[in-house]
LUMZAPA-175772 format. One record per residue: residue number from 1; residue in one letter; x, y, z of N, C-alpha, C in turn. Coordinates in Angstrom, 1 decimal, always signed. Each point is the difference from the previous one (the first is absolute). Layout:
<sites>
NUM,A,X,Y,Z,X,Y,Z,X,Y,Z .
...
</sites>
This chain:
<sites>
1,M,+22.9,-9.4,+27.6,-1.6,+0.7,+0.3,-0.1,+0.8,-0.3 .
2,K,+1.2,+1.0,-0.5,+0.2,+1.5,-0.9,-0.8,+0.0,-1.2 .
3,A,-0.1,-1.6,-0.7,-0.4,+0.4,-1.3,-0.9,-0.2,-0.1 .
4,L,-0.8,-0.5,+1.0,-1.7,-0.6,+0.0,-0.5,+1.4,+0.6 .
5,E,+0.5,+1.0,+0.9,-0.6,+1.0,-0.3,-0.2,+1.2,-0.7 .
6,T,+1.6,-0.4,-1.0,+0.0,+1.0,-0.9,-0.8,-0.4,-1.3 .
7,F,+0.0,-1.3,+0.4,-1.3,-0.4,-1.7,-1.0,+0.3,+0.6 .
8,A,-1.0,+0.3,+1.0,-1.4,-0.1,+0.8,+0.3,+1.8,-0.2 .
9,I,+0.8,+0.9,+0.3,-0.1,+1.5,+0.1,+0.0,-0.2,-1.7 .
10,Y,+1.0,+0.1,-1.3,+0.3,+0.0,-0.9,-0.7,-0.7,-1.0 .
11,V,-0.7,-1.1,+0.2,-0.6,-1.2,-1.3,-1.2,-0.1,+0.4 .
12,M,-0.6,+0.1,+1.5,-1.1,-1.0,+0.0,-0.9,+1.4,-1.0 .
13,P,+0.0,+1.7,+0.5,-1.3,+0.4,-0.5,+0.2,+0.1,-1.5 .
14,F,+0.9,-0.1,-0.7,-0.6,-0.1,-1.7,-0.6,-1.3,-0.2 .
15,L,+0.4,-1.0,+0.8,-0.7,-1.6,-0.3,-1.2,+0.0,+0.8 .
16,L,-0.9,+1.0,+0.3,-1.1,-0.2,+0.8,-1.1,+1.2,-1.3 .
17,L,+1.2,+1.0,+0.3,-0.7,+1.0,-1.0,-0.5,-0.8,-1.7 .
18,G,+1.2,-0.6,-0.3,-0.2,-0.6,-1.2,-0.6,-0.9,-0.1 .
19,L,-0.2,-0.9,+1.0,-1.5,-1.3,+0.5,-1.3,+0.9,+0.1 .
20,L,+0.0,+1.0,+0.7,-1.6,+0.7,-0.2,-0.1,+1.4,-1.4 .
21,A,+0.6,-0.3,-0.7,-0.5,+0.4,-1.3,-0.1,-0.9,-0.5 .
22,K,+0.8,-0.9,-0.1,-0.6,-1.6,-0.9,-1.8,+0.0,+0.9 .
23,L,+0.2,-0.2,+1.1,-1.7,-0.1,-0.2,-0.6,+0.7,+0.0 .
24,L,+0.2,+1.1,-0.3,-0.9,+1.2,-0.3,-0.2,-0.2,-1.8 .
25,L,+0.8,+0.2,-0.7,-0.1,-0.9,-1.3,-1.1,-0.6,+0.1 .
26,Q,+0.4,-1.2,+0.0,-1.0,-1.0,-0.3,-1.2,+0.0,+0.3 .
27,R,-0.4,+0.6,+1.6,-1.3,+0.5,+0.0,-1.1,+0.8,-0.5 .
28,Y,+1.2,+1.1,-0.8,-0.6,+1.0,-0.9,+0.3,+0.1,-1.4 .
29,V,+0.6,-1.4,-0.5,+0.3,+0.0,-1.4,-0.7,+0.6,-1.0 .
30,V,+0.6,+0.5,-1.1,-0.8,+0.6,-1.2,+0.6,-0.2,-1.4 .
31,N,-0.8,-1.1,-0.7,+0.9,-0.6,-1.3,+0.0,+1.6,-1.0 .
32,L,+1.0,-0.5,-1.3,-0.2,+1.3,-0.7,-1.0,-0.4,-1.1 .
33,T,-1.0,-1.0,+0.4,-1.3,+0.0,-1.6,-1.0,+0.9,+0.9 .
34,D,+0.2,-0.8,+1.3,-1.2,+1.3,+0.8,-0.1,+1.4,-0.2 .
35,V,+1.2,+0.4,+0.1,+0.7,+1.2,+0.2,-0.3,+0.6,-1.9 .
36,Q,+0.0,-0.6,-1.0,-0.5,+0.4,-1.8,-1.2,-0.3,+0.1 .
37,E,-1.0,-0.7,+0.6,-1.4,-0.3,+0.5,-0.1,+1.1,+0.2 .
38,Q,+0.0,+0.9,+0.8,-0.5,+1.4,+0.1,+0.3,+0.7,-0.4 .
39,A,+0.8,-0.1,-0.8,+0.1,+0.9,-0.9,-1.0,+0.1,-1.1 .
40,G,-0.8,-1.0,-0.3,-0.6,-0.1,-1.1,+0.0,-0.6,-1.3 .
41,P,-0.5,+0.1,-0.7,+0.5,-0.5,-1.2,-0.6,+1.5,-0.9 .
42,K,+0.2,+0.3,+0.0,+0.2,+1.6,-1.0,+1.3,+0.3,+0.0 .
43,R,+0.8,-0.5,+1.1,+1.3,+0.7,+0.2,+0.8,-0.1,-1.3 .
44,R,+0.9,+0.7,-0.3,+0.8,-0.3,-1.4,+1.4,-0.3,+0.5 .
45,A,+0.7,-0.6,-1.0,+1.2,-0.3,+0.3,+1.1,+0.8,-0.1 .
46,R,+1.1,+0.1,+1.0,+1.0,+0.6,+0.4,+1.0,-0.2,-0.1 .
47,K,+1.4,+0.4,+0.0,+1.4,-0.7,+0.0,+0.3,+1.0,+1.0 .
48,V,+0.5,-1.1,+1.5,+0.5,+0.1,+0.8,+1.7,-0.4,+0.8 .
49,F,+0.4,+0.8,+0.0,+1.4,-0.8,+0.7,-0.7,-1.3,+1.5 .
50,L,+0.9,-0.6,-0.4,+0.2,-1.5,+1.0,+0.9,-0.1,+0.5 .
51,L,+1.0,+0.1,+0.9,+1.0,-0.7,+0.4,+1.3,-0.2,-0.8 .
52,G,+0.3,+1.1,-0.9,+0.7,+0.4,-0.9,+0.0,-0.1,-1.3 .
53,G,-1.3,-0.2,-0.7,-0.6,-0.3,-1.2,-1.0,+0.3,-0.2 .
54,W,-1.0,+0.7,-1.3,-1.2,+0.2,-0.1,-0.4,-0.9,-0.9 .
55,R,-1.6,+0.0,+0.5,-0.5,-0.5,-0.5,-1.2,+0.2,+0.1 .
56,T,-0.9,-0.6,-0.9,-1.4,+0.6,-0.6,-1.3,-0.6,+1.0 .
57,E,-0.9,+1.0,+1.2,-0.7,-0.6,+0.6,-1.3,-0.1,-0.7 .
58,K,-1.1,-1.1,+0.3,-1.2,-0.3,-0.7,-1.0,+0.6,+1.1 .
</sites>
């Protein structure tokens, strides 16, 4: 019974927060193409650093 109490107190809050975050992200999802369309067609290309590497953003 002690193991079940420990699980409920220490692990369940993180699982519940993760589930809540997942549900909220599914509801308010935004794609990269949507964001780029908001920038407009006249936006110039630029170099950005993403995930440890440089790339050119169109």
